[in-house]
NURODO-237389 format. One record per residue (C-alpha): residue in one letter; x, y, z. Coordinates in pm, whole numbers, padded with zeros to 5 digits, always signed. Example, Ala and Ser with C-alpha at 12.3 -4.5 7.8 and 13.67 -1.06 7.14 Angstrom:
2
A+01230-00450+00780 S+01367-00106+00714 
//
This chain:
893
M+02514-00206+02507 L+02276-00211+02804 W+02089+00096+02691 T+02048-00049+02341 R+01890-00363+02481 W+01662-00152+02698 L+01563+00049+02392 V+01491-00266+02195 L+01271-00406+02471 L+01092-00076+02522 L+00981-00067+02161 C+00820-00410+02190 W+00484-00285+02310 G+00173-00335+02102 A+00201-00660+01906 T-00080-00901+01844 S-00118-01254+01972 G+00134-01531+01912 E+00119-01748+01604 Q-00008-02061+01780 Q-00279-01873+01966 A-00368-01683+01652 D-00403-02007+01457 E-00627-02157+01726 R-00841-01847+01746 D-00859-01820+01368 G-00970-02186+01349 A-01242-02124+01607 Q-01354-01812+01427 A-01363-02004+01098 E-01597-02261+01255 V-01816-01988+01397 R-01829-01813+01061 A-01921-02137+00885 E-02197-02210+01136 S-02333-01857+01127 R-02322-01860+00749 R-02543-02166+00754 Q-02784-01991+00989 R-02750-01625+00916 S-02454-01404+00824 P-02345-01200+01125 P-02371-00825+01094 P-02048-00658+00982 V-01834-00505+01253 E-01827-00128+01232 P-01473-00012+01143 L-01306+00204+01406 D-01101+00512+01331 F-00784+00512+01538 G-00639+00814+01361 F-00276+00838+01256 V+00030+00761+01463 P+00243+01078+01503 A+00491+01042+01220 A+00861+01125+01245 V+01007+01334+00964 Y+01368+01241+00887 G+01591+01489+00709 T+01870+01265+00580 H+01867+01199+00207 A+02127+00928+00164 Y+02187+00996-00203 Y+02496+01126-00376 E+02529+01262-00727 P+02899+01324-00800 G+02838+01559-01091 A+03109+01606-01354 V+03368+01409-01156 G+03133+01113-01187 I+03259+01065-01544 L+03607+01003-01402 F+03461+00762-01147 H+03294+00567-01426 M+03624+00555-01617 V+03799+00412-01311 H+03520+00159-01256 A+03547+00052-01620 F+03926+00012-01585 L+03882-00193-01266 Y+03627-00410-01443 V+03882-00479-01716 V+04141-00562-01452 Q+03896-00762-01240 P+03593-00886-01443 N+03514-01172-01202 S+03197-01163-00993 F+03208-01116-00621 P+03352-01434-00461 K+03090-01475-00190 D+03129-01851-00156 L+03508-01825-00156 I+03511-01565+00121 V+03268-01771+00327 K+03484-02080+00294 V+03799-01887+00386 I+03632-01743+00696 Q+03485-02076+00805 Q+03808-02273+00756 N+04024-02017+00933 M+03790-01926+01216 G+04047-02023+01478 G+04319-01807+01326 I+04551-01840+01029 K+04827-02097+01076 I+05103-02166+00826 E+05074-02542+00855 E+04699-02517+00786 W+04764-02380+00439 R+04933-02704+00343 K+04599-02880+00350 P+04455-02955+00005 E+04133-02764+00067 N+04327-02454+00171 I+04556-02485-00130 V+04246-02497-00350 L+04111-02186-00181 L+04446-02013-00229 L+04448-02099-00599 Q+04091-01975-00632 W+04187-01652-00459 I+04491-01612-00688 Y+04267-01668-00989 Y+04026-01404-00860 E+04310-01158-00791 A+04495-01238-01115 G+04432-00896-01266 F+04551-00710-00957 L+04850-00944-00921 I+04958-00888-01280 C+04919-00511-01261 G+05086-00503-00919 T+05375-00710-01047 I+05417-00472-01340 G+05418-00181-01099 I+05676-00345-00874 V+05897-00426-01175 F+05863-00065-01282 V+05959+00056-00934 V+06262-00176-00922 L+06387-00128-01277 T+06336+00245-01312 P+06617+00355-01072 I+06844+00079-01205 I+06784+00181-01564 G+06821+00547-01472 T+07154+00482-01299 C+07284+00276-01590 F+07167+00541-01832 C+07350+00815-01640 V+07672+00611-01618 C+07643+00529-01986 R+07605+00893-02080 C+07894+00989-01856 C+08103+00753-02067 E+07983+00946-02371 N+07764+00664-02487 C+07386+00631-02502 G+07373+00971-02672 G+07607+01130-02422 E+07868+01238-02676 M+07841+01604-02768 H+07848+01533-03139 Q+07557+01516-03381 R+07570+01350-03716 Q+07442+01542-04011 R+07139+01375-04165 K+06919+01478-04452 N+06594+01408-04260 A+06701+01588-03946 D+06418+01843-03966 C+06159+01570-04012 Q+06291+01378-03713 R+06299+01691-03499 G+05938+01772-03591 F+05826+01416-03511 Y+06000+01417-03174 T+05859+01760-03093 A+05500+01659-03177 S+05536+01332-02989 L+05669+01508-02681 I+05390+01764-02694 A+05128+01490-02720 T+05289+01298-02436 S+05299+01613-02224 I+04931+01677-02294 F+04842+01329-02171 I+05056+01383-01864 I+04878+01714-01804 L+04542+01537-01829 G+04662+01281-01575 V+04772+01559-01342 L+04435+01733-01378 I+04247+01408-01310 A+04459+01337-01003 Y+04421+01695-00878 A+04042+01687-00932 A+04025+01367-00730 N+04246+01516-00460 H+04032+01827-00441 N+03712+01618-00442 I+03828+01433-00132 S+03874+01761+00059 T+03541+01895-00063 Q+03347+01581+00023 I+03510+01543+00363 K+03356+01879+00449 S+03021+01751+00317 T+03055+01456+00552 R+02966+01688+00838 R+02624+01740+00682 F+02562+01365+00679 I+02677+01337+01039 N+02453+01624+01152 T+02143+01501+00967 N+02190+01142+01083 M+02236+01256+01442 R+01930+01476+01412 D+01729+01184+01272 L+01838+00961+01561 K+01727+01231+01805 T+01395+01259+01622 F+01364+00881+01643 A+01431+00890+02018 N+01200+01185+02086 N+00904+01060+01878 T+00904+00700+01995 P+00758+00769+02346 A+00481+00980+02195 Q+00404+00705+01943 I+00390+00439+02215 E+00169+00663+02426 Y-00059+00714+02127 L-00091+00337+02084 T-00189+00289+02447 A-00427+00583+02437 Q-00616+00443+02139 Y-00737+00155+02355 T-00989+00412+02476 T-01136+00425+02124 A-01209+00052+02123 K-01325+00061+02486 N-01564+00353+02426 K-01713+00176+02125 V-01765-00140+02331 L-01921+00064+02610 S-02146+00237+02359 D-02265-00098+02226 L-02314-00224+02579 D-02522+00080+02663 N-02728+00006+02352 I-02745-00368+02412 G-03124-00347+02405 P-03158-00209+02049 L-02855-00403+01924 L-02895-00749+02076 G-03267-00722+02144 G-03323-00579+01797 R-03139-00872+01640 I-03345-01121+01842 H-03662-00931+01753 S-03575-00931+01381 Q-03520-01307+01390 L-03842-01388+01578 E-04064-01144+01392 K-04059-01372+01088 E-04290-01606+01280 V-04454-01376+01532 V-04560-01075+01328 P-04746-01271+01055 S-04958-01451+01318 L-05040-01124+01493 D-05116-00964+01159 T-05372-01234+01077 A-05535-01188+01420 L-05546-00814+01365 R-05701-00863+01022 M-05960-01093+01180 A-06044-00819+01431 G-06102-00587+01138 A-06314-00854+00973 M-06529-00867+01288 R-06603-00497+01264 E-06672-00525+00893 T-06906-00819+00961 K-07097-00615+01214 E-07136-00331+00965 A-07240-00570+00692 L-07503-00733+00918 E-07634-00395+01016 N-07655-00298+00649 V-07840-00622+00570 N-08082-00570+00853 S-08161-00209+00765 S-08177-00279+00391 L-08412-00569+00449 E-08648-00348+00650 V-08642-00082+00379 L-08711-00335+00106 Q-08992-00505+00292 E-09161-00176+00365 G-09096-00031+00021 T-09217-00331-00171 G-09549-00316+00021 K-09600+00048-00079 L-09490-00022-00435 Q-09735-00312-00458 A-10022-00082-00349 S-09920+00191-00594 L-09890-00048-00886 S-10227-00211-00801 G-10400+00126-00791 E-10238+00236-01117 R-10332-00094-01283 A-10699-00053-01169 S-10710+00307-01286 L-10558+00218-01622 S-10813-00064-01658 N-11099+00179-01595 T-10958+00413-01859 L-10946+00132-02113 S-11314+00059-02035 D-11400+00390-02198 P-11652+00355-02485 A-11397+00515-02713 C-11196+00191-02699 T-11479+00008-02868 N-11414+00191-03192 G-11280-00050-03448 A-10959+00149-03516 V-10888+00209-03148 S-10994-00121-03003 H-10684-00301-03120 T-10459-00054-02937 C-10670-00069-02624 N-10665-00448-02626 T-10286-00442-02661 I-10254-00209-02362 R-10507-00415-02167 S-10295-00730-02222 T-09987-00569-02057 L-10161-00461-01739 S-10059-00784-01566 Q-09692-00673-01587 L-09753-00393-01338 G-09660-00598-01029 I-09383-00682-00775 N-09114-00935-00878 A-08903-00983-00555 D-09056-01096-00230 F-08831-00988+00059 S-09074-01090+00327 R-08962-01453+00295 L-08588-01374+00364 P-08449-01498+00704 D-08374-01249+00978 V-08003-01176+01058 S-08071-01011+01391 P-07955-01315+01598 A-07619-01322+01415 L-07586-00944+01458 A-07659-00978+01829 N-07389-01246+01859 V-07135-01036+01674 N-07213-00737+01894 T-07152-00957+02194 V-06816-01069+02049 L-06713-00711+01976 K-06760-00616+02338 T-06411-00766+02375 D-06166-00533+02194 L-05964-00788+01998 S-05764-00516+01822 N-05645-00380+02155 I-05552-00729+02270 V-05351-00787+01950 Q-05183-00450+01991 K-05081-00558+02340 G-04923-00864+02179 Y-04737-00639+01937 S-04625-00418+02224 S-04515-00718+02432 F-04312-00854+02143 N-04166-00514+02052 D-04049-00474+02412 T-03785-00742+02347 P-03496-00484+02338 K-03615-00339+02666 L-03647-00687+02814 V-03292-00772+02701 K-03158-00452+02851 E-03327-00517+03184 Q-03204-00876+03201 T-02841-00784+03111 K-02817-00480+03335 N-02585-00645+03586 I-02367-00797+03316 V-02321-00461+03142 S-02219-00290+03464 G-01972-00572+03536 V-01819-00549+03188 K-01778-00174+03222 G-01584-00225+03541 M-01362-00487+03378 L-01290-00262+03078 D-01189+00022+03308 K-00958-00219+03489 I-00809-00335+03158 G-00742+00025+03057 T-00567+00083+03388 E-00354-00230+03339 I-00251-00123+02989 S-00155+00224+03111 S+00038+00078+03404 F+00209-00173+03173 S+00329+00101+02941 K+00469+00282+03244 M+00647-00025+03378 F+00940+00050+03149 P+01124+00380+03182 V+01075+00464+02815 E+01114+00837+02842 S+01409+00824+03079 S+01586+00561+02869 L+01533+00749+02547 A+01635+01070+02723 N+01960+00898+02816 F+01990+00786+02455 T+01945+01145+02343 I+02212+01257+02590 F+02438+00985+02452 L+02376+01113+02099 N+02450+01470+02199 Q+02768+01368+02372 G+02866+01150+02077 Q+02802+01435+01837 K+03016+01665+02049 N+03295+01408+02053 I+03274+01371+01677 E+03272+01747+01628 S+03578+01775+01852 F+03769+01572+01591 Y+03673+01807+01310 P+03985+02029+01350 Q+04210+01724+01356 V+04033+01580+01052 D+04069+01913+00872 Q+04439+01926+00967 M+04502+01570+00854 D+04310+01634+00534 F+04522+01944+00479 Y+04840+01740+00522 R+04702+01479+00289 W+04616+01746+00036 I+04962+01893+00065 G+05118+01549+00023 C+04913+01475-00288 V+04991+01815-00431 A+05362+01754-00359 V+05341+01425-00545 L+05171+01600-00834 C+05435+01874-00822 M+05693+01610-00907 V+05508+01547-01230 V+05448+01916-01279 L+05823+01977-01241 V+05895+01730-01520 L+05618+01891-01726 A+05768+02233-01658 F+06109+02123-01788 N+05947+01963-02090 I+05734+02264-02174 L+06011+02515-02111 G+06254+02299-02307 L+06008+02284-02597 L+05951+02660-02584 C+06315+02752-02557 G+06428+02494-02806 T+06162+02579-03060 C+06198+02954-03024 G+06583+02947-03023 Y+06627+02696-03298 D+06806+02832-03610 K+06819+02623-03921 Q+07126+02809-04046 A+07323+02743-03733 T+07544+02438-03716 P+07531+02203-03416 T+07835+02377-03267 T+07705+02727-03331 R+07353+02689-03190 G+07230+02976-02982 C+07206+03002-02607 L+06822+02980-02604 S+06822+02664-02809 N+07096+02514-02592 T+06896+02604-02280 G+06592+02426-02423 G+06791+02111-02476 N+06938+02129-02126 L+06589+02174-01979 L+06468+01867-02164 M+06757+01666-02024 A+06681+01804-01679 G+06326+01678-01722 V+06467+01339-01815 G+06680+01336-01501 F+06391+01428-01273 S+06174+01172-01450 F+06419+00899-01352 I+06435+01037-00999 F+06056+01064-00944 A+05909+00797-01169 W+05977+00499-00941 V+05849+00688-00638 L+05532+00783-00821 M+05484+00430-00948 G+05532+00296-00598 I+05254+00524-00474 V+05032+00431-00768 T+05087+00057-00717 T+05012+00076-00347 L+04697+00283-00395 F+04589+00066-00688 V+04618-00262-00500 V+04451-00125-00186 G+04190+00100-00345 G+04101-00141-00624 N+04046-00431-00385 V+03844-00213-00150 E+03626-00110-00443 K+03578-00467-00568 L+03556-00642-00231 M+03383-00377-00020 C+03212-00100-00212 E+03056-00295-00498 P+02921-00577-00277 L+02797-00316-00031 A+02617-00133-00311 N+02443-00450-00437 R+02401-00588-00081 Q+02615-00895-00152 L+02819-00809+00156 F+02512-00861+00374 K+02476-01213+00235 I+02824-01298+00363 I+02751-01161+00709 D+02412-01336+00711 T+02555-01674+00611 P+02433-01929+00869 F+02698-02061+01108 L+02959-01824+00970 V+03091-01700+01303 H+03054-02019+01502 P+02946-02372+01405 A+02687-02371+01684 K+02551-02022+01617 K+02320-01992+01320 N+02277-01616+01278 F+02525-01349+01370 L+02302-01046+01428 P+02047-01194+01676 G+02334-01365+01857 M+02502-01028+01907 L+02185-00834+01997 F+01976-01088+02185 Q+02223-01371+02262 N+01989-01598+02064 P+02144-01691+01730 N+01852-01915+01634 I+01622-01619+01564 D+01563-01585+01191 L+01697-01231+01175 T+01956-01122+00921 L+02136-00798+00856 G+01997-00789+00504 S+01636-00824+00617 M+01686-00563+00886 Y+01842-00319+00639 R+01564-00386+00388 D+01291-00320+00644 C+01463-00005+00766 Y+01519+00111+00409 E+01144+00080+00357 N+01099+00287+00676 N+00924+00009+00867 G+00909-00004+01245 L+01203-00125+01451 Y+00979-00384+01614 H+00928-00552+01279 A+01283-00495+01153 L+01442-00661+01458 Q+01165-00922+01487 L+01123-00829+01850 E+00812-01043+01878 T+01048-01339+01920 M+01198-01169+02225 F+00897-00996+02373 N+00554-01082+02237 I+00291-00845+02363 N+00012-01074+02242 S+00011-01279+02558 F-00038-00961+02755 L-00318-00846+02526 N-00485-01185+02554 R-00470-01162+02930 T-00599-00807+02944 V-00779-00673+02638 Y-00992-00984+02596 N-00914-01223+02876 K-01091-01536+02996 D-01285-01352+03263 L-01426-01110+03008 A-01508-01399+02775 K-01694-01577+03056 V-01893-01265+03130 F-01994-01233+02766 E-02078-01602+02744 S-02301-01574+03053 V-02543-01345+02870 Q-02888-01506+02907 V-03214-01366+02772 D-03550-01510+02888 L-03848-01428+02663 Q-04111-01638+02843 D-04284-01325+02974 I-04388-01231+02623 S-04762-01297+02562 L-04888-01252+02208 L-05266-01306+02262 E-05457-01305+02587 Q-05731-01558+02666 D-06002-01297+02607 G-05872-01254+02256 R-05878-01627+02198 D-06238-01647+02331 S-06336-01358+02109 L-06208-01537+01800 I-06385-01862+01896 N-06714-01679+01968 F-06690-01501+01637 A-06654-01834+01460 N-06968-01955+01643 S-07171-01633+01603 G-07400-01783+01335 V-07265-01572+01050 G-07176-01886+00867 Q-07529-02029+00898 I-07705-01747+00712 D-07877-01863+00386 Y-07680-01636+00153 E-07808-01814-00160 T-08170-01718-00083 Y-08067-01360-00028 L-07867-01348-00348 A-08154-01512-00542 E-08401-01243-00431 V-08151-00963-00474 N-08072-01072-00826 K-08444-01037-00919 G-08578-00704-01033 V-08802-00492-00812 T-09092-00508-01063 L-09194-00756-01329 V-09125-00504-01602 D-08916-00198-01632 L-09160+00082-01549 L-08974+00334-01762 S-08997+00110-02068 F-09360+00035-01988 S-09443+00408-01964 T-09257+00480-02286 D-09445+00208-02472 L-09771+00334-02324 E-09707+00686-02457 A-09615+00547-02795 Q-09941+00357-02814 A-10136+00663-02691 D-09989+00862-02979 Q-10146+00613-03218 L-10495+00702-03089 P-10696+00994-03218 R-10661+01310-03028 G-10901+01329-02747 A-10966+01240-02384 L-10851+00880-02419 E-10511+00985-02551 N-10462+01235-02273 A-10574+00986-02008 L-10325+00724-02127 K-10041+00976-02129 G-10138+01073-01775 H-10110+00710-01667 A-09757+00690-01830 S-09652+00993-01635 S-09786+00839-01312 I-09590+00518-01377 R-09270+00720-01426 Q-09339+00899-01101 I-09379+00562-00922 H-09046+00446-01067 R-08872+00761-00960 D-09016+00781-00611 Q-09034+00415-00510 V-08845+00183-00745 V-08514+00376-00749 P-08477+00379-00364 L-08559+00011-00357 E-08292-00061-00618 Q-08036+00128-00410 A-08133-00070-00101 M-08106-00393-00301 S-07754-00293-00416 T-07648-00228-00057 L-07798-00557+00049 S-07619-00742-00233 Q-07276-00598-00140 S-07327-00671+00229 I-07443-01028+00160 K-07140-01095-00065 Q-06905-00948+00197 L-07061-01164+00469 Q-07037-01466+00244 R-06664-01406+00190 T-06601-01348+00558 S-06800-01647+00676 S-06644-01882+00421 E-06465-02148+00629 L-06460-01907+00923 P-06397-02176+01188 V-06100-02304+00988 K-05956-01954+00959 V-05994-01891+01330 T-05836-02226+01406 N-05541-02143+01179 I-05493-01804+01347 L-05496-01956+01693 S-05255-02229+01576 A-05014-01970+01431 I-05021-01768+01751 D-04968-02082+01958 A-04674-02177+01737 A-04521-01828+01770 E-04561-01834+02148 Y-04412-02182+02162 L-04118-02056+01957 I-04066-01768+02196 T-04101-01970+02515 H-03926-02291+02412 N-03715-02253+02098 A-03605-01889+02129 S-03297-01996+02323 H-03131-02102+01996 V-03207-01768+01836 V-03094-01584+02148 K-02773-01786+02160 Q-02703-01725+01792 E-02767-01353+01810 T-02579-01320+02138 K-02281-01490+01975 G-02300-01244+01685 Y-02325-00954+01928 I-02025-01077+02127 Q-01832-01123+01803 S-01897-00762+01718 L-01763-00657+02059 V-01460-00882+02019 G-01418-00745+01668 Y-01350-00400+01813 F-01068-00540+02026 K-00936-00734+01726 Q-00938-00414+01522 Y-00737-00250+01795 T-00481-00531+01814 D-00455-00550+01434 W-00406-00176+01419 V-00138-00198+01686 K+00039-00469+01487 S+00027-00275+01161 S+00136+00042+01340 L+00429-00136+01502 T+00521-00281+01165 A+00513+00039+00964 E+00467+00350+01179 V+00607+00319+01532 A+00983+00373+01575 Q+01046+00387+01201 C+01408+00280+01161 K+01491+00470+00844 P+01781+00641+01029 I+01953+00301+01061 S+01952+00238+00686 N+02044+00603+00635 I+02351+00551+00853 V+02456+00250+00645 D+02393+00438+00321 S+02575+00745+00452 M+02874+00533+00550 E+02873+00380+00203 I+02856+00723+00042 V+03134+00866+00259 A+03366+00565+00244 C+03310+00460-00116 S+03177+00756-00313 F+03369+01027-00129 I+03698+00856-00045 V+03752+00528-00231 D+03631+00658-00568 S+03841+00972-00528 V+04150+00773-00421 N+04107+00538-00714 T+04067+00832-00949 F+04383+00984-00800 W+04601+00678-00868 F+04434+00642-01207 G+04546+00990-01311 L+04886+00959-01145 G+04940+00616-01299 G+04870+00760-01641 C+05134+01021-01576 C+05386+00750-01480 V+05310+00551-01791 F+05354+00851-02019 L+05679+00951-01848 I+05849+00664-02034 P+05783+00801-02386 S+05848+01148-02245 I+06197+01040-02143 I+06265+00887-02485 F+06135+01180-02685 S+06311+01434-02460 I+06649+01259-02505 K+06601+01240-02880 L+06484+01599-02911 A+06760+01742-02687 K+07020+01651-02955 Y+06856+01899-03190 Y+06857+02185-02940 R+07181+02150-02742 R+07508+02302-02866 M+07745+02022-02972 D+08121+02017-02913 T+08194+01877-03257 E+08022+01847-03587 D+08073+01680-03925 V+08225+01894-04211 F+08286+01755-04568 E+08540+01919-04803 D+08699+01835-05149 L+09093+01816-05112 G+09178+01872-05483 N+09246+01657-05783 T+09477+01412-05617 G+09192+01175-05605 N+09191+01169-05227 H+08907+01303-05019 G+08927+01375-04651 E+08698+01431-04365 Q+08759+01736-04153 V+08645+01751-03800 C+08581+02101-03679 D+08589+02175-03313 I+08414+02457-03141 H+08716+02690-03194 G+08707+02646-03573 N+09034+02448-03605 L+09025+02188-03878 S+09210+01862-03891 V+09221+01651-04204 V+09172+01285-04172 S+09260+01107-04495 S+09032+00823-04585 P+09059+00565-04861 Y+08691+00523-04843 Y+08573+00828-05021 D+08239+00697-05138 T+08150+00551-04804 L+08229+00873-04617 T+08040+01076-04869 R+07728+00870-04834 F+07755+00778-04469 P+07968+01038-04285 R+08092+00915-03952 A+08167+01148-03666 S+08501+01108-03498 A+08615+01210-03160 P+08787+01549-03143 P+09171+01531-03164 S+09341+01509-02835 Y+09567+01809-02864 S+09753+01917-02563 D+09600+02264-02567 W+09239+02120-02535 
//
């Protein structure tokens, strides 16, 4: 038993933490999850792939299909159900065992509770008791009746007289007895065949038992050989979790720093973005001021030239209208009309009165000497360097954790080597080999004993076959030699032989019947009770419930199995649960509940994720005070931009002048109207002169007004852009600086909460890898490591061999043999009756008329043909009912 205990302890490796510690840790994790859910859901832990534990392939298929003989088994089971229809008496057996634990004593049975148990047991066994009693009565009475029958026949009674009465229905009676004997013989033959099939099935299945033994032994060897490799695989997979942790530690900057960065960027990045947009607004303001300045110069210069051109054209057109031709009555009206519009040829907008933007432009140029965009980009870069900063600040911690993980891996490897797993299982394999050799050494003896058993059963069946042989031969000889014309005293030799054979069968029936019934009764009582009390409850697992009954073996010991294996009967381990787990091919660690004996969780808690490692993780500190989002030069640049004078520009005056037209009238419309009026004049010099002036006006519009309009459009866009930019500019700058100050304050003062939260999430992810490993170890130990299917296969194989191979066959044997014994009784009766019709009688009845004297006599004829007259006053009676008389006792007989 020592090696079994070693094996049990060796398979303990790899469980998870104890229930109390697991509950505490689960409670803490629940609080952490609730808190993190309120703040921010932690990132999911990446699932690890630990591969598949090397699986053991078992070759035993503990299943038996009896085939055609199964029909006979079902018949026997149905007969036993009729004899014993009661359910399995689990409670009764438990009470009997518990009340007689100290041994069975006669005086104890006088107690009322034991008498009640005895009566309950008698009630349960009533069917077997009745059938057994019938069998015993049969065994006792058969030789007595046979002896009395022989003595009676020797006294020429009980059909022993060699005289046969003549009856009118003799042929009908002979046919009935013949058919009945044939039918009885057929049933006896069927019983013999059933018994022989069962006998042969035992021999056949005993040879098949070797296959079960070999496969079960091979499965146990596979179990022993694969278990070390499976345990080694479990220990080796710690490297998978360790490598993942090391990988995350190497990437602590992107992982932890990235998480911190993603949390802080919600406040930091928007403030930097507004500062960067303000830097762009500075450049746009400079461009807009430059556009205003240049456009204003163009407009001032252009309007002066346009004013001179329009004045000259107005003077020239006035001179043309002073032509004497305009004095003509028909023309004067047109000339006056044209003369009245000359005042429209003038400048509308006066850009010389607009204020100069050069001072504001000079201030903006001074502000732009400080590259605010570059300063903001430095802030971005400083903030984006958070992962790098985290990596630099945790460098020592990462190196320390790596050393601790290597140490943990060494401890796990050394722990798995503390127990001589391979040597112990090698000894177990040697034990199996030696055990298999010892079992195989008994094969010749088993074959020899089975041969003797087979011979004995065949000999028993030969007794029945001998009776059958006499019956069949007697029927053949009697039927073939029977002559209807022959009288009872003149029957032939063949017919007489048939009758003698039938009587021989009767004699052997009396000799063998009680022996056969004794065998049947013994096998019936034993085999039937084994089937009902062992095989059936073993098949439906009721037998396990008896063994697993608490306090069955001892009042102070709760469970039998853990008390035997671990000397701790209080462990909640039962044979039924163990068989069920092994039947489902679960691990032996789970089936035997070895965590109650050796819980690996405490070791894993001390090594895989111990207090020292937890302290190291908890000591992770990240300081972000070195991060600067905006330098002082950038702040000064923003303040100077707000005070650059852009906001003091009189944008309304600019927009008022820009919204005016360049000229008082549209020159193109004016020139078109002028041509139309010239066309109304008579052809001549005046008409041509006016059209020339219209063309000159168009030329002025094209060369001077259009460029001025373009400059005015540029000026309008720039002024509007400057107006938008300068709108509440000091407030905007103040808001930007306040946002940046708030972001920097968050980083320098309140970032510790974010760092702590993200560090906790990061540590949880690292711990999650170890938890995955321990959970995988637990599930592997439960379902994959040291799968104990061979144990349930052994139980199932024992059930198949003991019940299906042997008990069912034995029960079928007595069932067939018992049928033969039962049908021997009518066989005896019909054989005795039928023998009278086949055997040659010593005397026979002859009836003859003795004349007219009025007297009739009965003549008895012996086998020599001599007649003797016996006068009888009862003529009518003798005629109707002839009575045989004993042959005369002459001295020459």
